[in-house]
Backbone bond lengths (Angstrom), bond angles and torsions (degrees), N, CA, C in turn:
res aa  C-N    CA-C-N  psi(-1)  N-CA   C-N-CA  omega(-1)  CA-C   N-CA-C  phi
1 M - - - 1.452 - - 1.520 110.30 -
2 L 1.349 116.02 -44.58 1.454 119.42 -177.86 1.522 111.35 -67.28
3 K 1.329 117.28 -32.97 1.454 120.02 177.14 1.523 110.87 -66.92
4 L 1.345 116.42 -33.47 1.453 120.17 178.12 1.538 110.81 -70.03
5 L 1.332 116.76 -31.20 1.458 120.54 -179.39 1.528 112.52 -79.18
6 R 1.319 117.25 -20.78 1.466 120.65 -175.38 1.528 113.17 -56.50
7 P 1.355 120.27 -44.47 1.474 118.59 179.48 1.528 113.13 -59.02
8 A 1.348 117.29 -39.02 1.464 120.03 179.65 1.524 110.90 -65.94
9 V 1.333 116.16 -43.12 1.468 119.78 178.92 1.530 110.15 -65.36
10 T 1.327 116.31 -37.84 1.465 120.64 178.50 1.517 111.16 -60.92
11 R 1.340 116.80 -41.96 1.463 119.76 178.15 1.530 111.83 -62.40
12 L 1.325 116.23 -36.77 1.460 120.16 179.16 1.531 112.03 -68.65
13 L 1.339 115.82 -35.21 1.461 120.14 -176.70 1.518 113.45 -85.87
14 T 1.331 117.58 -13.94 1.466 120.74 -175.57 1.525 113.47 -58.22
15 P 1.340 120.18 -46.09 1.479 118.69 179.07 1.529 112.75 -60.03
16 L 1.342 116.77 -40.65 1.461 119.71 178.46 1.519 110.55 -65.89
17 G 1.323 116.72 -42.92 1.461 120.38 178.51 1.516 111.84 -61.52
18 R 1.328 116.72 -39.52 1.474 120.31 178.82 1.517 110.50 -65.52
19 A 1.332 116.55 -40.75 1.469 120.02 -179.55 1.526 111.06 -64.99
20 L 1.319 117.05 -42.70 1.460 120.10 179.67 1.528 111.29 -66.50
21 T 1.324 116.35 -39.41 1.460 120.56 179.52 1.522 111.14 -62.59
22 R 1.320 115.81 -40.72 1.462 120.03 179.42 1.519 111.90 -63.46
23 R 1.321 116.88 -26.84 1.464 120.98 179.66 1.525 112.56 -89.78
24 G 1.318 115.69 8.52 1.456 120.10 175.36 1.512 115.24 80.69
25 I 1.334 117.40 14.28 1.464 120.92 178.61 1.526 108.75 -84.62
26 S 1.314 116.80 128.17 1.462 120.89 -174.87 1.525 111.29 -87.53
27 P 1.334 117.36 155.23 1.461 120.71 175.26 1.526 112.52 -58.18
28 N 1.333 116.87 -35.54 1.465 119.83 -179.97 1.525 111.30 -64.86
29 A 1.314 116.93 -35.26 1.467 120.23 177.25 1.514 110.57 -66.10
30 V 1.329 117.05 -40.46 1.463 121.14 177.52 1.526 110.32 -64.11
31 T 1.318 116.69 -40.19 1.468 121.10 177.71 1.525 110.61 -60.13
32 A 1.335 115.74 -47.02 1.466 120.39 -178.05 1.526 111.82 -65.21
33 V 1.323 116.88 -43.39 1.471 120.56 179.57 1.525 110.41 -64.99
34 G 1.330 116.64 -40.95 1.457 120.12 178.82 1.514 112.01 -61.36
35 T 1.320 116.21 -43.35 1.469 119.94 179.41 1.519 111.32 -67.22
36 L 1.323 116.96 -44.95 1.460 120.96 179.27 1.528 110.62 -60.02
37 G 1.323 116.54 -43.70 1.457 120.00 179.10 1.508 112.43 -65.31
38 T 1.323 116.53 -40.87 1.469 120.88 179.12 1.518 111.24 -60.93
39 V 1.334 116.08 -50.38 1.460 120.74 -177.95 1.528 110.83 -64.36
40 A 1.327 116.90 -45.32 1.462 120.49 -179.08 1.526 111.30 -61.66
41 A 1.328 116.76 -43.94 1.468 120.23 -179.82 1.519 111.36 -65.92
42 A 1.332 116.61 -42.78 1.471 119.98 -178.71 1.518 111.37 -63.72
43 L 1.326 116.57 -42.91 1.464 119.72 -177.42 1.523 113.19 -80.16
44 F 1.324 117.40 -15.56 1.463 120.39 176.96 1.529 111.34 -90.04
45 F 1.329 116.85 -49.56 1.465 120.56 -173.72 1.528 113.79 -83.16
46 Y 1.318 117.30 -46.19 1.465 119.39 -172.25 1.524 113.48 -63.09
47 P 1.336 120.44 -46.46 1.466 118.66 179.74 1.530 113.47 -61.81
48 R 1.330 117.30 -20.15 1.460 121.54 177.84 1.534 112.23 -87.17
49 G 1.320 116.65 -3.21 1.454 120.33 -177.95 1.511 113.86 82.47
50 Q 1.330 117.40 8.07 1.461 121.28 179.06 1.534 108.88 -88.48
51 L 1.315 114.41 69.07 1.462 120.06 -170.47 1.522 112.74 -71.02
52 F 1.324 117.28 -40.89 1.463 119.05 -177.51 1.524 110.86 -68.79
53 A 1.338 116.52 -48.41 1.466 120.06 179.13 1.531 110.50 -60.37
54 G 1.324 116.02 -43.25 1.454 119.77 179.16 1.514 112.30 -61.52
55 T 1.327 116.18 -40.83 1.463 120.17 -179.43 1.519 111.55 -65.45
56 L 1.324 117.58 -38.93 1.466 120.35 177.92 1.526 110.80 -62.16
57 V 1.326 116.48 -46.00 1.463 120.04 -178.57 1.532 110.18 -66.56
58 I 1.328 116.63 -43.31 1.462 120.38 179.88 1.518 110.92 -62.13
59 T 1.339 117.13 -42.33 1.460 120.83 179.90 1.524 110.82 -59.49
60 F 1.323 116.55 -39.63 1.466 120.54 177.40 1.527 110.70 -58.34
61 F 1.325 115.89 -46.67 1.462 118.86 -177.84 1.532 112.32 -74.87
62 V 1.323 117.29 -29.67 1.465 119.97 178.56 1.523 110.45 -63.66
63 L 1.325 117.28 -30.42 1.463 119.84 177.93 1.520 111.82 -60.36
64 A 1.333 116.93 -21.22 1.463 120.00 176.20 1.525 111.14 -61.57
65 D 1.332 116.30 -24.41 1.458 120.41 178.89 1.527 110.96 -65.65
66 L 1.338 116.19 -30.16 1.462 120.38 174.76 1.524 111.02 -86.39
67 L 1.330 115.77 -37.02 1.458 119.75 -177.20 1.518 112.40 -64.04
68 D 1.344 117.23 -39.40 1.469 118.34 -179.56 1.523 111.03 -65.26
69 G 1.342 117.15 -33.28 1.459 119.69 176.75 1.516 112.08 -67.70
70 V 1.333 116.03 -40.25 1.469 120.35 176.69 1.521 110.21 -60.87
71 M 1.325 116.08 -44.79 1.467 120.30 -179.23 1.519 111.53 -66.52
72 A 1.328 116.42 -37.99 1.470 119.65 -179.76 1.523 110.91 -62.60
73 R 1.326 116.68 -39.23 1.465 119.31 179.20 1.523 111.59 -68.54
74 M 1.326 116.87 -28.69 1.466 120.03 178.22 1.523 112.27 -72.30
75 T 1.325 116.13 -31.39 1.463 120.29 -174.56 1.521 112.81 -93.32
76 G 1.336 117.25 3.92 1.453 120.19 177.44 1.509 111.98 114.97
77 P 1.324 117.27 -168.41 1.463 120.61 -179.67 1.524 111.62 -57.85
78 G 1.331 115.94 137.79 1.461 119.91 -179.87 1.526 111.39 -63.98
79 S 1.310 116.18 143.87 1.459 120.25 -179.77 1.522 110.52 -86.12
80 T 1.319 114.95 155.99 1.464 120.21 176.95 1.524 110.37 -62.59
81 W 1.343 116.15 -41.00 1.458 119.96 179.26 1.533 110.87 -63.83
82 G 1.317 116.84 -41.12 1.459 120.47 179.79 1.516 111.82 -62.45
83 A 1.339 116.69 -42.82 1.466 120.23 179.16 1.526 110.97 -64.80
84 F 1.343 115.91 -41.43 1.458 120.48 178.78 1.526 110.98 -64.38
85 L 1.326 116.22 -45.40 1.462 120.68 -179.02 1.518 111.24 -63.01
86 D 1.325 116.79 -43.58 1.454 121.21 -179.23 1.520 111.03 -61.15
87 S 1.324 116.73 -46.27 1.459 121.02 -179.56 1.525 111.44 -64.60
88 T 1.311 116.02 -42.19 1.471 120.18 -179.07 1.524 111.25 -65.44
89 L 1.323 116.75 -46.49 1.456 120.23 -177.73 1.535 112.21 -70.79
90 D 1.332 117.62 -24.37 1.466 119.81 172.07 1.527 110.41 -57.61
91 R 1.341 115.75 -43.32 1.472 119.74 179.71 1.525 110.82 -64.64
92 V 1.341 116.14 -38.49 1.465 120.27 179.33 1.528 110.37 -64.67
93 G 1.325 116.54 -43.87 1.457 120.28 178.61 1.512 112.66 -61.68
94 D 1.334 116.65 -44.72 1.470 120.84 178.21 1.525 110.51 -61.11
95 A 1.327 116.03 -41.42 1.463 119.70 -179.97 1.521 110.55 -62.16
96 G 1.326 117.03 -40.27 1.458 119.96 178.70 1.522 112.27 -62.24
97 I 1.325 116.51 -43.69 1.470 120.78 -178.01 1.519 111.23 -62.62
98 F 1.324 117.08 -51.92 1.462 119.28 -174.88 1.528 112.38 -76.51
99 S 1.332 116.84 -25.84 1.465 118.90 173.10 1.523 110.20 -67.34
100 G 1.332 116.38 -41.82 1.452 119.85 177.64 1.516 112.25 -60.47
101 L 1.323 116.85 -42.83 1.462 120.19 177.16 1.526 111.17 -64.80
102 A 1.329 116.12 -41.19 1.468 119.36 179.54 1.525 110.75 -62.17
103 F 1.333 117.35 -41.42 1.466 121.02 176.57 1.530 110.94 -58.13
104 W 1.321 115.83 -43.86 1.461 120.07 -179.27 1.525 111.02 -62.52
105 F 1.314 116.73 -42.38 1.463 119.67 -179.25 1.527 111.14 -66.50
106 V 1.322 116.92 -37.69 1.465 119.85 177.25 1.521 110.24 -64.67
107 V 1.327 116.56 -47.38 1.469 121.16 -179.40 1.519 111.44 -60.95
108 S 1.336 117.12 -37.78 1.458 121.00 -177.18 1.526 112.92 -89.16
109 G 1.338 117.04 5.50 1.459 120.74 175.88 1.515 115.06 80.40
110 Q 1.323 118.22 14.66 1.469 121.85 -179.62 1.534 108.85 -100.21
111 R 1.300 115.34 72.11 1.458 120.35 -170.90 1.526 113.17 -69.27
112 V 1.315 117.76 -31.82 1.465 119.93 177.87 1.530 110.00 -63.99
113 L 1.326 115.88 -45.76 1.463 119.23 178.61 1.524 111.58 -67.47
114 A 1.330 117.55 -29.67 1.462 119.73 174.28 1.524 109.81 -61.49
115 G 1.327 115.83 -41.66 1.455 120.10 177.31 1.521 111.97 -65.29
116 V 1.334 116.74 -38.50 1.470 120.40 178.53 1.527 110.23 -64.69
117 A 1.337 116.63 -41.52 1.461 120.20 178.45 1.530 111.06 -62.04
118 L 1.318 116.69 -41.79 1.460 120.09 178.04 1.523 111.13 -66.60
119 F 1.331 116.67 -36.58 1.462 119.83 176.34 1.532 110.04 -62.12
120 C 1.342 116.72 -42.72 1.465 120.53 178.01 1.522 110.79 -59.91
121 L 1.334 116.29 -39.86 1.453 120.89 179.10 1.528 110.57 -62.11
122 V 1.331 116.04 -50.46 1.466 120.60 -177.27 1.523 111.07 -67.30
123 A 1.338 116.90 -44.96 1.464 120.22 -178.83 1.518 111.19 -62.76
124 G 1.340 117.00 -38.39 1.457 119.55 177.28 1.518 111.83 -62.85
125 A 1.324 116.74 -39.90 1.463 120.43 177.85 1.535 110.80 -65.23
126 V 1.336 116.39 -38.99 1.473 119.95 179.44 1.523 110.45 -67.53
127 V 1.339 117.21 -39.94 1.466 120.79 177.28 1.524 109.98 -55.71
128 S 1.316 116.54 -47.03 1.460 120.69 -179.17 1.520 111.96 -69.36
129 Y 1.342 116.49 -38.34 1.465 119.78 -178.77 1.530 111.12 -65.16
130 V 1.333 116.83 -42.62 1.460 119.92 -179.14 1.529 110.23 -57.96
131 K 1.322 116.36 -44.09 1.466 119.23 179.35 1.522 111.17 -64.76
132 A 1.339 116.49 -46.29 1.462 119.95 -178.20 1.525 111.39 -61.65
133 R 1.330 116.52 -42.22 1.468 119.90 -178.76 1.520 111.25 -68.85
134 A 1.327 116.62 -38.99 1.465 120.03 178.59 1.527 110.56 -63.14
135 E 1.324 116.46 -44.37 1.457 119.56 -179.36 1.525 111.24 -68.08
136 A 1.329 117.52 -31.92 1.461 120.45 176.39 1.523 111.61 -65.48
137 L 1.341 115.79 -26.68 1.464 120.95 178.68 1.529 112.46 -92.15
138 G 1.332 116.57 7.46 1.456 120.65 175.75 1.505 114.99 87.61
139 M 1.338 118.36 15.22 1.459 121.98 178.98 1.521 110.31 -111.03
140 T 1.320 115.97 170.30 1.457 121.03 177.02 1.521 109.49 -103.86
141 C 1.341 115.49 154.00 1.467 118.78 179.64 1.528 110.76 -155.20
142 D 1.328 116.21 40.03 1.464 120.98 -178.24 1.528 109.95 -90.86
143 V 1.312 116.22 58.61 1.465 121.66 -179.62 1.520 108.44 -132.93
144 G 1.316 115.76 167.77 1.459 118.88 173.82 1.512 113.36 130.42
145 L 1.308 114.75 149.45 1.455 122.35 -178.22 1.521 112.55 -70.67
146 A 1.329 117.53 -41.01 1.466 121.51 -173.16 1.515 110.49 -127.41
147 E 1.334 116.54 90.66 1.457 120.16 172.88 1.528 108.60 -83.17
148 R 1.321 116.80 -179.69 1.473 119.39 -172.45 1.530 113.53 -57.57
149 P 1.336 120.21 -45.77 1.474 117.75 -179.71 1.522 112.98 -58.55
150 E 1.343 116.56 -41.79 1.462 119.53 178.85 1.527 111.66 -65.01
151 R 1.328 115.86 -39.61 1.466 118.84 179.55 1.524 111.17 -64.92
152 L 1.327 116.49 -40.68 1.457 119.77 178.84 1.524 111.68 -65.14
153 V 1.329 116.30 -44.27 1.466 119.58 -178.99 1.517 110.83 -61.84
154 V 1.328 117.33 -48.00 1.464 120.22 -179.42 1.531 110.57 -62.14
155 G 1.329 116.47 -45.74 1.456 119.67 -178.34 1.518 113.04 -64.62
156 L 1.336 116.85 -46.09 1.462 119.98 -176.49 1.523 112.43 -73.12
157 V 1.334 117.24 -40.11 1.469 119.43 178.13 1.525 110.28 -64.10
158 S 1.322 116.48 -42.31 1.467 120.12 178.89 1.527 110.96 -62.39
159 A 1.338 116.45 -44.48 1.463 119.97 179.85 1.525 111.17 -65.61
160 G 1.336 116.85 -42.20 1.451 120.20 -179.82 1.517 112.52 -63.43
161 L 1.325 116.99 -45.70 1.466 120.78 178.88 1.526 110.93 -66.97
162 G 1.349 115.56 -37.23 1.456 118.87 175.83 1.519 111.48 -61.63
163 G 1.343 115.91 -37.72 1.451 120.04 177.67 1.513 113.22 -66.99
164 L 1.325 116.76 -24.71 1.468 121.20 177.09 1.525 112.28 -84.71
165 G 1.331 115.95 -1.55 1.454 119.40 176.93 1.506 115.81 93.80
166 V 1.329 117.77 8.74 1.464 119.83 177.24 1.523 108.27 -69.09
167 P 1.329 118.86 120.98 1.473 120.24 -173.09 1.522 112.86 -69.89
168 Y 1.315 115.28 142.24 1.465 124.87 171.51 1.537 114.94 67.90
169 V 1.329 118.40 -7.96 1.459 118.39 -172.07 1.526 111.86 -68.59
170 L 1.324 117.43 -36.67 1.463 119.28 -178.92 1.522 110.61 -68.84
171 A 1.311 116.95 -44.45 1.467 120.06 177.99 1.520 110.79 -61.73
172 A 1.350 116.00 -45.30 1.465 119.85 -179.50 1.523 110.86 -63.04
173 G 1.334 116.53 -41.58 1.456 120.03 -179.71 1.513 112.39 -63.77
174 L 1.329 117.14 -41.55 1.466 120.03 -179.58 1.525 111.90 -69.25
175 W 1.333 116.86 -41.44 1.468 118.70 176.54 1.522 110.95 -62.74
176 L 1.330 116.46 -41.21 1.464 120.39 177.74 1.522 110.41 -62.53
177 L 1.315 115.66 -43.40 1.461 120.44 -179.53 1.521 111.44 -65.11
178 A 1.332 116.54 -40.50 1.467 120.02 178.35 1.523 110.73 -61.99
179 A 1.341 116.30 -44.60 1.465 119.85 179.61 1.523 111.08 -65.36
180 A 1.342 116.87 -44.64 1.461 120.53 -178.85 1.524 111.31 -64.13
181 S 1.340 116.99 -38.03 1.467 120.24 178.95 1.529 111.05 -66.30
182 A 1.334 116.61 -41.08 1.459 120.16 178.18 1.528 110.88 -63.76
183 V 1.329 116.31 -41.93 1.466 120.56 177.65 1.522 110.45 -62.60
184 T 1.321 116.51 -40.55 1.465 121.03 -179.29 1.528 111.38 -63.86
185 V 1.320 116.48 -41.27 1.472 119.64 176.03 1.528 109.53 -58.75
186 G 1.317 116.79 -46.56 1.458 120.39 178.95 1.518 112.14 -61.48
187 Q 1.331 116.89 -43.95 1.465 120.61 178.63 1.524 111.63 -59.29
188 R 1.309 116.36 -42.75 1.459 119.62 -176.90 1.529 111.46 -72.30
189 L 1.323 116.83 -37.50 1.461 119.10 176.89 1.526 110.79 -62.49
190 L 1.324 117.27 -43.70 1.464 120.58 179.33 1.524 111.05 -65.76
191 H 1.336 116.12 -39.90 1.465 119.84 179.95 1.527 110.82 -63.04
192 V 1.320 116.17 -42.88 1.463 120.06 179.85 1.525 110.51 -69.30
193 R 1.315 117.03 -39.10 1.466 119.94 -179.52 1.528 110.88 -61.49
194 R 1.331 117.65 -41.43 1.469 120.37 179.12 1.514 111.21 -59.80
195 Q 1.334 116.32 -36.85 1.465 118.99 178.43 1.523 111.18 -75.99
196 A 1.325 116.04 -40.82 1.461 120.23 -173.87 1.523 112.09 -64.81
197 V 1.330 117.76 -38.32 1.464 119.75 -176.76 1.518 112.06 -69.69
198 S 1.333 117.49 -17.33 1.462 120.53 -179.21 1.520 113.04 -99.24
199 I 1.362 115.79 0.08 1.463 119.84 -178.04 1.524 109.34 -111.04
200 P 1.323 117.90 123.63 1.478 118.94 175.73 1.522 110.58 -57.31
201 P 1.319 118.53 137.84 1.484 121.53 -177.06 1.515 114.06 -53.72
202 R 1.330 117.43 -32.43 1.463 118.41 -175.20 1.530 112.14 -70.48
203 T 1.344 118.75 -17.53 1.461 120.27 -178.29 1.509 112.85 -90.30
204 L 1.342 117.36 -8.38 1.466 120.35 178.62 1.513 110.21 -72.55
205 R 1.336 115.74 135.92 1.469 119.65 178.49 1.522 109.66 -82.91
């Protein structure tokens, strides 16, 4: 569903991306600002229990993840450094979001949910690592129930609704996300294993 929505969001962001490009702002700068804003907002608002306000600010900065891609396509073929930076800072942004939620749960005495939030953080990193390592070895790994966009949507929507006082939604969202992330890790490991057993070891990069 999110992949189907991406073209529409891209069309909306194109005028802004064109304006920034004309002013000499690079996609890498947008990536860095988006990550810095995401982490700062998550660690400022979430530990204070300001979940709705924090989610609004984080969502604004998360859009930079799409905007930098739009700008990169305008300026020509994407650079290797840009792709590396974008992927690396995605992990930093995710860590900020779930760390902020974990802090809030600890402060509010919800230690089980703090553990679930940390599990989501670690599982999300493993999901991304499995794909990166598989592709480094010359295999594909574009499978899984919960990729990064889905994880962000579930996490942010749950936090935002929780901040508005909707009962149980944040806990339910995090448990769902933890389960989906664990399933995704399993799916990717099995997908890579099927490819690996059919490839002679000497051909792996």
